N, CA, C, O and the ligand as a Tripos MOL2 file, in Angstrom:
@<TRIPOS>MOLECULE
protein
  237   235    60     0     0
PROTEIN
NO_CHARGES

@<TRIPOS>ATOM
      1 N         -14.5750   -3.8830    7.3800 N.3       1 MET1
      2 CA        -13.7890   -2.8050    7.6970 C.3       1 MET1
      3 C         -13.4320   -2.0790    6.4480 C.2       1 MET1
      4 O         -13.1810   -2.6860    5.4070 O.2       1 MET1
      5 N         -13.4080   -0.7360    6.5490 N.am      2 THR2
      6 CA        -13.1040    0.1210    5.4300 C.3       2 THR2
      7 C         -11.6450    0.4520    5.3900 C.2       2 THR2
      8 O         -11.0240    0.7070    6.4210 O.2       2 THR2
      9 N         -11.0760    0.4460    4.1550 N.am      3 MET3
     10 CA         -9.6310    0.8360    4.0650 C.3       3 MET3
     11 C          -9.6980    2.1270    3.1940 C.2       3 MET3
     12 O         -10.6590    2.3400    2.4540 O.2       3 MET3
     13 N          -8.6850    2.9450    3.3050 N.am      4 ARG4
     14 CA         -8.4330    4.0520    2.5100 C.3       4 ARG4
     15 C          -7.4080    3.6350    1.3670 C.2       4 ARG4
     16 O          -6.3350    3.1110    1.6670 O.2       4 ARG4
     17 N          -7.7420    3.8660    0.1450 N.am      5 VAL5
     18 CA         -6.9550    3.4720   -0.9270 C.3       5 VAL5
     19 C          -6.5450    4.6720   -1.8420 C.2       5 VAL5
     20 O          -7.3660    5.5350   -2.1520 O.2       5 VAL5
     21 N          -5.2730    4.6950   -2.2550 N.am      6 VAL6
     22 CA         -4.8720    5.6980   -3.3190 C.3       6 VAL6
     23 C          -4.0670    4.8510   -4.3270 C.2       6 VAL6
     24 O          -3.4820    3.8150   -4.0130 O.2       6 VAL6
     25 N          -4.0890    5.3810   -5.5630 N.am      7 GLU7
     26 CA         -3.3130    4.7590   -6.5070 C.3       7 GLU7
     27 C          -2.0860    5.6990   -6.7810 C.2       7 GLU7
     28 O          -2.2180    6.9210   -6.8510 O.2       7 GLU7
     29 N          -0.8810    5.0520   -6.9330 N.am      8 CYS8
     30 CA          0.2530    5.7270   -7.2680 C.3       8 CYS8
     31 C           0.0170    6.5710   -8.4600 C.2       8 CYS8
     32 O          -0.4560    6.0450   -9.4670 O.2       8 CYS8
     33 N           0.2980    7.8080   -8.4390 N.am      9 ASN9
     34 CA          0.0680    8.5320   -9.6900 C.3       9 ASN9
     35 C           1.1910    8.4140  -10.7230 C.2       9 ASN9
     36 O           1.1480    9.0470  -11.7780 O.2       9 ASN9
     37 N           2.1200    7.6550  -10.4280 N.am     10 ILE10
     38 CA          3.2940    7.3530  -11.3660 C.3      10 ILE10
     39 C           3.0170    5.9740  -12.1360 C.2      10 ILE10
     40 O           3.0570    5.8380  -13.3590 O.2      10 ILE10
     41 N           2.7340    5.0010  -11.2200 N.am     11 CYS11
     42 CA          2.6850    3.7170  -11.8580 C.3      11 CYS11
     43 C           1.3170    3.0360  -11.7270 C.2      11 CYS11
     44 O           1.0770    1.9560  -12.2670 O.2      11 CYS11
     45 N           0.3990    3.7410  -10.9590 N.am     12 GLY12
     46 CA         -1.0820    3.1710  -10.8610 C.3      12 GLY12
     47 C          -1.2140    2.0800   -9.7700 C.2      12 GLY12
     48 O          -2.3350    1.6530   -9.4940 O.2      12 GLY12
     49 N          -0.1070    1.6130   -9.1380 N.am     13 GLU13
     50 CA         -0.3520    0.6350   -8.0660 C.3      13 GLU13
     51 C          -1.2700    1.1260   -6.9860 C.2      13 GLU13
     52 O          -1.1340    2.2910   -6.6110 O.2      13 GLU13
     53 N          -2.1990    0.3600   -6.4430 N.am     14 PRO14
     54 CA         -3.0330    0.7220   -5.4650 C.3      14 PRO14
     55 C          -2.2820    0.5160   -4.1560 C.2      14 PRO14
     56 O          -1.5760   -0.4740   -3.9630 O.2      14 PRO14
     57 N          -2.4550    1.4600   -3.2900 N.am     15 LEU15
     58 CA         -1.8110    1.3110   -1.8990 C.3      15 LEU15
     59 C          -3.0430    1.5140   -0.9170 C.2      15 LEU15
     60 O          -3.8650    2.4090   -1.1110 O.2      15 LEU15
     61 N          -3.1190    0.6570    0.1170 N.am     16 ALA16
     62 CA         -4.1550    0.7020    1.0590 C.3      16 ALA16
     63 C          -3.7690    0.7680    2.5030 C.2      16 ALA16
     64 O          -2.8030    0.0990    2.8690 O.2      16 ALA16
     65 N          -4.4180    1.4990    3.3530 N.am     17 ALA17
     66 CA         -4.0550    1.5800    4.7340 C.3      17 ALA17
     67 C          -5.3520    1.9290    5.4840 C.2      17 ALA17
     68 O          -6.3740    2.3090    4.9120 O.2      17 ALA17
     69 N          -5.2180    1.7600    6.8830 N.am     18 ALA18
     70 CA         -6.4340    1.9360    7.7030 C.3      18 ALA18
     71 C          -6.8600    3.4920    7.7680 C.2      18 ALA18
     72 O          -8.0360    3.8520    7.8200 O.2      18 ALA18
     73 N          -5.8260    4.3130    7.7590 N.am     19 THR19
     74 CA         -6.1280    5.7750    7.8460 C.3      19 THR19
     75 C          -5.4160    6.5200    6.8210 C.2      19 THR19
     76 O          -4.4610    6.0280    6.2220 O.2      19 THR19
     77 N          -5.8790    7.7670    6.5880 N.am     20 ASP20
     78 CA         -5.0710    8.6670    5.6820 C.3      20 ASP20
     79 C          -3.6350    8.8590    6.1370 C.2      20 ASP20
     80 O          -2.7100    8.9300    5.3280 O.2      20 ASP20
     81 N          -3.4680    8.9420    7.4650 N.am     21 ASP21
     82 CA         -2.0670    9.2480    7.8620 C.3      21 ASP21
     83 C          -1.1380    8.0600    7.5710 C.2      21 ASP21
     84 O           0.0210    8.2530    7.2050 O.2      21 ASP21
     85 N          -1.6880    6.7470    7.7480 N.am     22 GLU22
     86 CA         -0.8810    5.6370    7.3710 C.3      22 GLU22
     87 C          -0.7480    5.6080    5.9220 C.2      22 GLU22
     88 O           0.3460    5.3250    5.4330 O.2      22 GLU22
     89 N          -1.7490    5.8710    5.1890 N.am     23 LEU23
     90 CA         -1.6780    5.9830    3.7060 C.3      23 LEU23
     91 C          -0.6240    6.9340    3.2180 C.2      23 LEU23
     92 O           0.0710    6.6790    2.2350 O.2      23 LEU23
     93 N          -0.5150    8.0510    3.9340 N.am     24 LEU24
     94 CA          0.4820    9.0130    3.4510 C.3      24 LEU24
     95 C           1.9840    8.3360    3.6680 C.2      24 LEU24
     96 O           2.8800    8.5010    2.8400 O.2      24 LEU24
     97 N           2.1350    7.6400    4.7470 N.am     25 GLY25
     98 CA          3.3900    6.9060    4.9430 C.3      25 GLY25
     99 C           3.6680    5.8530    3.9260 C.2      25 GLY25
    100 O           4.7970    5.6670    3.4710 O.2      25 GLY25
    101 N           2.5340    5.1160    3.5500 N.am     26 ARG26
    102 CA          2.6820    4.0560    2.5320 C.3      26 ARG26
    103 C           3.0080    4.7610    1.0960 C.2      26 ARG26
    104 O           3.7960    4.2260    0.3150 O.2      26 ARG26
    105 N           2.4640    5.7890    0.8440 N.am     27 LEU27
    106 CA          2.5820    6.4150   -0.3380 C.3      27 LEU27
    107 C           3.9580    6.9520   -0.6140 C.2      27 LEU27
    108 O           4.5290    6.7810   -1.6910 O.2      27 LEU27
    109 N           4.4780    7.6240    0.4240 N.am     28 ARG28
    110 CA          5.7550    8.1160    0.5050 C.3      28 ARG28
    111 C           6.8040    6.9460    0.3790 C.2      28 ARG28
    112 O           7.7490    7.0340   -0.4050 O.2      28 ARG28
    113 N           6.6050    5.8890    1.1540 N.am     29 ALA29
    114 CA          7.6040    4.7540    1.0940 C.3      29 ALA29
    115 C           7.6200    4.1690   -0.2340 C.2      29 ALA29
    116 O           8.6750    3.7790   -0.7340 O.2      29 ALA29
    117 N           6.4940    4.0890   -0.8330 N.am     30 HIS30
    118 CA          6.4000    3.4480   -2.2430 C.3      30 HIS30
    119 C           7.0710    4.2430   -3.1880 C.2      30 HIS30
    120 O           7.8640    3.7120   -3.9650 O.2      30 HIS30
    121 N           6.8240    5.5950   -3.2220 N.am     31 VAL31
    122 CA          7.6000    6.4970   -4.1060 C.3      31 VAL31
    123 C           8.9950    6.4930   -3.9100 C.2      31 VAL31
    124 O           9.7590    6.5710   -4.8730 O.2      31 VAL31
    125 N           9.4120    6.4060   -2.6990 N.am     32 GLU32
    126 CA         10.8400    6.3880   -2.3860 C.3      32 GLU32
    127 C          11.4960    5.2650   -2.8140 C.2      32 GLU32
    128 O          12.6090    5.3550   -3.3320 O.2      32 GLU32
    129 N          10.9000    4.1450   -2.6490 N.am     33 SER33
    130 CA         11.5210    2.7460   -3.1140 C.3      33 SER33
    131 C          11.5470    2.5360   -4.5490 C.2      33 SER33
    132 O          12.5560    2.1320   -5.1280 O.2      33 SER33
    133 N          10.2390    2.8560   -5.2430 N.am     34 GLU34
    134 CA          9.9560    2.4620   -6.5990 C.3      34 GLU34
    135 C          10.2560    3.6720   -7.5570 C.2      34 GLU34
    136 O          10.5660    3.4420   -8.7260 O.2      34 GLU34
    137 N          10.1750    4.8600   -7.1170 N.am     35 HIS35
    138 CA         10.4270    5.9920   -8.0230 C.3      35 HIS35
    139 C          11.3520    7.0080   -7.4110 C.2      35 HIS35
    140 O          11.0400    8.1890   -7.2600 O.2      35 HIS35
    141 N          12.5390    6.4680   -7.0590 N.am     36 SER36
    142 CA         13.3790    7.4290   -6.4280 C.3      36 SER36
    143 C          13.8470    8.6490   -7.1650 C.2      36 SER36
    144 O          14.3820    9.6090   -6.6100 O.2      36 SER36
    145 N          13.5960    8.5430   -8.5380 N.am     37 SER37
    146 CA         13.9240    9.6730   -9.4610 C.3      37 SER37
    147 C          12.8100   10.6650   -9.3750 C.2      37 SER37
    148 O          13.0310   11.7900   -9.8210 O.2      37 SER37
    149 N          11.6550   10.3980   -8.8650 N.am     38 ALA38
    150 CA         10.5480   11.2930   -8.7810 C.3      38 ALA38
    151 C          10.0460   11.4260   -7.3650 C.2      38 ALA38
    152 O           8.9200   11.0250   -7.0720 O.2      38 ALA38
    153 N          10.8430   11.9740   -6.4880 N.am     39 PRO39
    154 CA         10.3810   12.0020   -4.9960 C.3      39 PRO39
    155 C           9.1860   12.8600   -4.8980 C.2      39 PRO39
    156 O           8.9250   13.7710   -5.6830 O.2      39 PRO39
    157 N           8.4270   12.4830   -3.8090 N.am     40 LEU40
    158 CA          7.2210   13.0970   -3.4270 C.3      40 LEU40
    159 C           7.4950   13.6530   -2.0340 C.2      40 LEU40
    160 O           7.9590   12.9340   -1.1480 O.2      40 LEU40
    161 N           7.1860   15.0230   -1.8360 N.am     41 ASP41
    162 CA          7.4240   15.5290   -0.4950 C.3      41 ASP41
    163 C           6.0710   15.4210    0.2910 C.2      41 ASP41
    164 O           5.0450   15.1580   -0.3370 O.2      41 ASP41
    165 N           6.0420   15.6000    1.5270 N.am     42 GLU42
    166 CA          4.9340   15.3990    2.3800 C.3      42 GLU42
    167 C           3.6760   16.1390    1.8630 C.2      42 GLU42
    168 O           2.5730   15.5970    1.8000 O.2      42 GLU42
    169 N           3.9130   17.3590    1.5160 N.am     43 HIS43
    170 CA          2.8830   18.2140    1.0270 C.3      43 HIS43
    171 C           2.2160   17.7640   -0.2610 C.2      43 HIS43
    172 O           0.9950   17.8360   -0.3980 O.2      43 HIS43
    173 N           2.9640   17.3360   -1.1320 N.am     44 GLN44
    174 CA          2.5370   16.6850   -2.3580 C.3      44 GLN44
    175 C           1.7940   15.4710   -2.1860 C.2      44 GLN44
    176 O           0.8180   15.2400   -2.9000 O.2      44 GLN44
    177 N           2.1960   14.6370   -1.2490 N.am     45 ALA45
    178 CA          1.6130   13.3550   -0.9260 C.3      45 ALA45
    179 C           0.2320   13.6570   -0.1930 C.2      45 ALA45
    180 O          -0.7500   12.9690   -0.4690 O.2      45 ALA45
    181 N           0.1610   14.6310    0.6910 N.am     46 ARG46
    182 CA         -1.0050   14.8990    1.2530 C.3      46 ARG46
    183 C          -2.0780   15.3480    0.2230 C.2      46 ARG46
    184 O          -3.2140   14.8760    0.2260 O.2      46 ARG46
    185 N          -1.6690   16.2470   -0.6180 N.am     47 GLU47
    186 CA         -2.5270   16.6820   -1.6770 C.3      47 GLU47
    187 C          -3.0670   15.5230   -2.5930 C.2      47 GLU47
    188 O          -4.2290   15.4650   -2.9920 O.2      47 GLU47
    189 N          -2.1440   14.6670   -2.8590 N.am     48 THR48
    190 CA         -2.6440   13.4100   -3.6910 C.3      48 THR48
    191 C          -3.6980   12.6260   -3.0280 C.2      48 THR48
    192 O          -4.6730   12.1890   -3.6390 O.2      48 THR48
    193 N          -3.4850   12.4490   -1.7340 N.am     49 ILE49
    194 CA         -4.4690   11.7120   -0.8540 C.3      49 ILE49
    195 C          -5.7370   12.4290   -0.7130 C.2      49 ILE49
    196 O          -6.7990   11.8160   -0.8330 O.2      49 ILE49
    197 N          -5.6990   13.7830   -0.4480 N.am     50 ALA50
    198 CA         -6.9190   14.5720   -0.2860 C.3      50 ALA50
    199 C          -7.7620   14.6130   -1.5950 C.2      50 ALA50
    200 O          -8.9800   14.7870   -1.5670 O.2      50 ALA50
    201 N          -7.0700   14.4480   -2.7140 N.am     51 ARG51
    202 CA         -7.7840   14.5800   -4.0580 C.3      51 ARG51
    203 C          -8.2440   13.2220   -4.5080 C.2      51 ARG51
    204 O          -9.3400   13.0330   -5.0360 O.2      51 ARG51
    205 N          -7.3140   12.2470   -4.2620 N.am     52 GLU52
    206 CA         -7.5570   10.9740   -5.0160 C.3      52 GLU52
    207 C          -8.0110    9.7450   -4.0450 C.2      52 GLU52
    208 O          -8.6440    8.7880   -4.4900 O.2      52 GLU52
    209 N          -7.6810    9.8460   -2.8620 N.am     53 ALA53
    210 CA         -7.9480    8.6180   -1.9520 C.3      53 ALA53
    211 C          -9.4880    8.3810   -1.8670 C.2      53 ALA53
    212 O         -10.3200    9.2870   -1.9110 O.2      53 ALA53
    213 N          -9.7640    7.0620   -1.7410 N.am     54 TYR54
    214 CA        -11.0990    6.7230   -1.7180 C.3      54 TYR54
    215 C         -11.3130    5.5200   -0.7940 C.2      54 TYR54
    216 O         -10.3690    4.7510   -0.6130 O.2      54 TYR54
    217 N         -12.5240    5.3030   -0.1810 N.am     55 ASP55
    218 CA        -12.8050    4.1610    0.6530 C.3      55 ASP55
    219 C         -13.0380    2.8970   -0.0830 C.2      55 ASP55
    220 O         -13.6650    2.8410   -1.1410 O.2      55 ASP55
    221 N         -12.4960    1.8680    0.5310 N.am     56 ALA56
    222 CA        -12.6720    0.4100   -0.0810 C.3      56 ALA56
    223 C         -12.9370   -0.5060    0.9040 C.2      56 ALA56
    224 O         -12.2960   -0.4360    1.9530 O.2      56 ALA56
    225 N         -13.8540   -1.4380    0.7330 N.am     57 SER57
    226 CA        -14.0620   -2.4580    1.7030 C.3      57 SER57
    227 C         -13.0680   -3.5680    1.5500 C.2      57 SER57
    228 O         -12.7670   -3.8210    0.3830 O.2      57 SER57
    229 N         -12.5050   -4.2690    2.4690 N.am     58 ASP58
    230 CA        -11.5690   -5.2800    2.2700 C.3      58 ASP58
    231 C         -12.3340   -6.6840    2.5310 C.2      58 ASP58
    232 O         -11.7160   -7.7370    2.6900 O.2      58 ASP58
    233 N         -13.5810   -6.5990    2.5560 N.am     59 SER59
    234 CA        -14.3370   -7.9240    2.7280 C.3      59 SER59
    235 C         -14.4160   -8.7040    1.4050 C.2      59 SER59
    236 O         -14.9900   -9.7920    1.3630 O.2      59 SER59
    237 ZN          4.2930    3.7650   -8.1190 Zn       60 ZN60
@<TRIPOS>BOND
     1     1     2 1
     2     2     3 1
     3     3     4 2
     4     3     5 am
     5     5     6 1
     6     6     7 1
     7     7     8 2
     8     7     9 am
     9     9    10 1
    10    10    11 1
    11    11    12 2
    12    11    13 am
    13    13    14 1
    14    14    15 1
    15    15    16 2
    16    15    17 am
    17    17    18 1
    18    18    19 1
    19    19    20 2
    20    19    21 am
    21    21    22 1
    22    22    23 1
    23    23    24 2
    24    23    25 am
    25    25    26 1
    26    26    27 1
    27    27    28 2
    28    27    29 am
    29    29    30 1
    30    30    31 1
    31    31    32 2
    32    31    33 am
    33    33    34 1
    34    34    35 1
    35    35    36 2
    36    35    37 am
    37    37    38 1
    38    38    39 1
    39    39    40 2
    40    39    41 am
    41    41    42 1
    42    42    43 1
    43    43    44 2
    44    43    45 am
    45    45    46 1
    46    46    47 1
    47    47    48 2
    48    47    49 am
    49    49    50 1
    50    50    51 1
    51    51    52 2
    52    51    53 am
    53    53    54 1
    54    54    55 1
    55    55    56 2
    56    55    57 am
    57    57    58 1
    58    58    59 1
    59    59    60 2
    60    59    61 am
    61    61    62 1
    62    62    63 1
    63    63    64 2
    64    63    65 am
    65    65    66 1
    66    66    67 1
    67    67    68 2
    68    67    69 am
    69    69    70 1
    70    70    71 1
    71    71    72 2
    72    71    73 am
    73    73    74 1
    74    74    75 1
    75    75    76 2
    76    75    77 am
    77    77    78 1
    78    78    79 1
    79    79    80 2
    80    79    81 am
    81    81    82 1
    82    82    83 1
    83    83    84 2
    84    83    85 am
    85    85    86 1
    86    86    87 1
    87    87    88 2
    88    87    89 am
    89    89    90 1
    90    90    91 1
    91    91    92 2
    92    91    93 am
    93    93    94 1
    94    94    95 1
    95    95    96 2
    96    95    97 am
    97    97    98 1
    98    98    99 1
    99    99   100 2
   100    99   101 am
   101   101   102 1
   102   102   103 1
   103   103   104 2
   104   103   105 am
   105   105   106 1
   106   106   107 1
   107   107   108 2
   108   107   109 am
   109   109   110 1
   110   110   111 1
   111   111   112 2
   112   111   113 am
   113   113   114 1
   114   114   115 1
   115   115   116 2
   116   115   117 am
   117   117   118 1
   118   118   119 1
   119   119   120 2
   120   119   121 am
   121   121   122 1
   122   122   123 1
   123   123   124 2
   124   123   125 am
   125   125   126 1
   126   126   127 1
   127   127   128 2
   128   127   129 am
   129   129   130 1
   130   130   131 1
   131   131   132 2
   132   131   133 am
   133   133   134 1
   134   134   135 1
   135   135   136 2
   136   135   137 am
   137   137   138 1
   138   138   139 1
   139   139   140 2
   140   139   141 am
   141   141   142 1
   142   142   143 1
   143   143   144 2
   144   143   145 am
   145   145   146 1
   146   146   147 1
   147   147   148 2
   148   147   149 am
   149   149   150 1
   150   150   151 1
   151   151   152 2
   152   151   153 am
   153   153   154 1
   154   154   155 1
   155   155   156 2
   156   155   157 am
   157   157   158 1
   158   158   159 1
   159   159   160 2
   160   159   161 am
   161   161   162 1
   162   162   163 1
   163   163   164 2
   164   163   165 am
   165   165   166 1
   166   166   167 1
   167   167   168 2
   168   167   169 am
   169   169   170 1
   170   170   171 1
   171   171   172 2
   172   171   173 am
   173   173   174 1
   174   174   175 1
   175   175   176 2
   176   175   177 am
   177   177   178 1
   178   178   179 1
   179   179   180 2
   180   179   181 am
   181   181   182 1
   182   182   183 1
   183   183   184 2
   184   183   185 am
   185   185   186 1
   186   186   187 1
   187   187   188 2
   188   187   189 am
   189   189   190 1
   190   190   191 1
   191   191   192 2
   192   191   193 am
   193   193   194 1
   194   194   195 1
   195   195   196 2
   196   195   197 am
   197   197   198 1
   198   198   199 1
   199   199   200 2
   200   199   201 am
   201   201   202 1
   202   202   203 1
   203   203   204 2
   204   203   205 am
   205   205   206 1
   206   206   207 1
   207   207   208 2
   208   207   209 am
   209   209   210 1
   210   210   211 1
   211   211   212 2
   212   211   213 am
   213   213   214 1
   214   214   215 1
   215   215   216 2
   216   215   217 am
   217   217   218 1
   218   218   219 1
   219   219   220 2
   220   219   221 am
   221   221   222 1
   222   222   223 1
   223   223   224 2
   224   223   225 am
   225   225   226 1
   226   226   227 1
   227   227   228 2
   228   227   229 am
   229   229   230 1
   230   230   231 1
   231   231   232 2
   232   231   233 am
   233   233   234 1
   234   234   235 1
   235   235   236 2
@<TRIPOS>SUBSTRUCTURE
     1 MET1         2 RESIDUE 1 A MET
     2 THR2         6 RESIDUE 1 A THR
     3 MET3        10 RESIDUE 1 A MET
     4 ARG4        14 RESIDUE 1 A ARG
     5 VAL5        18 RESIDUE 1 A VAL
     6 VAL6        22 RESIDUE 1 A VAL
     7 GLU7        26 RESIDUE 1 A GLU
     8 CYS8        30 RESIDUE 1 A CYS
     9 ASN9        34 RESIDUE 1 A ASN
    10 ILE10       38 RESIDUE 1 A ILE
    11 CYS11       42 RESIDUE 1 A CYS
    12 GLY12       46 RESIDUE 1 A GLY
    13 GLU13       50 RESIDUE 1 A GLU
    14 PRO14       54 RESIDUE 1 A PRO
    15 LEU15       58 RESIDUE 1 A LEU
    16 ALA16       62 RESIDUE 1 A ALA
    17 ALA17       66 RESIDUE 1 A ALA
    18 ALA18       70 RESIDUE 1 A ALA
    19 THR19       74 RESIDUE 1 A THR
    20 ASP20       78 RESIDUE 1 A ASP
    21 ASP21       82 RESIDUE 1 A ASP
    22 GLU22       86 RESIDUE 1 A GLU
    23 LEU23       90 RESIDUE 1 A LEU
    24 LEU24       94 RESIDUE 1 A LEU
    25 GLY25       98 RESIDUE 1 A GLY
    26 ARG26      102 RESIDUE 1 A ARG
    27 LEU27      106 RESIDUE 1 A LEU
    28 ARG28      110 RESIDUE 1 A ARG
    29 ALA29      114 RESIDUE 1 A ALA
    30 HIS30      118 RESIDUE 1 A HIS
    31 VAL31      122 RESIDUE 1 A VAL
    32 GLU32      126 RESIDUE 1 A GLU
    33 SER33      130 RESIDUE 1 A SER
    34 GLU34      134 RESIDUE 1 A GLU
    35 HIS35      138 RESIDUE 1 A HIS
    36 SER36      142 RESIDUE 1 A SER
    37 SER37      146 RESIDUE 1 A SER
    38 ALA38      150 RESIDUE 1 A ALA
    39 PRO39      154 RESIDUE 1 A PRO
    40 LEU40      158 RESIDUE 1 A LEU
    41 ASP41      162 RESIDUE 1 A ASP
    42 GLU42      166 RESIDUE 1 A GLU
    43 HIS43      170 RESIDUE 1 A HIS
    44 GLN44      174 RESIDUE 1 A GLN
    45 ALA45      178 RESIDUE 1 A ALA
    46 ARG46      182 RESIDUE 1 A ARG
    47 GLU47      186 RESIDUE 1 A GLU
    48 THR48      190 RESIDUE 1 A THR
    49 ILE49      194 RESIDUE 1 A ILE
    50 ALA50      198 RESIDUE 1 A ALA
    51 ARG51      202 RESIDUE 1 A ARG
    52 GLU52      206 RESIDUE 1 A GLU
    53 ALA53      210 RESIDUE 1 A ALA
    54 TYR54      214 RESIDUE 1 A TYR
    55 ASP55      218 RESIDUE 1 A ASP
    56 ALA56      222 RESIDUE 1 A ALA
    57 SER57      226 RESIDUE 1 A SER
    58 ASP58      230 RESIDUE 1 A ASP
    59 SER59      234 RESIDUE 1 A SER
    60 ZN60       237 GROUP 0 **** ****
């Protein structure tokens, strides 16, 4: 199975999800809890995923 992965552009932590929409939620939740001083709006999160997300196999 292929996962979509994006690295947090603040701390570099890799976040993985089954779809880009789920990844968007994970990225926003991560930023909200870990980097509350640097919030990411939905538009910025979508751009980050469009630009930087990549496919990874979880096997
Ligand atoms: Zn982070």
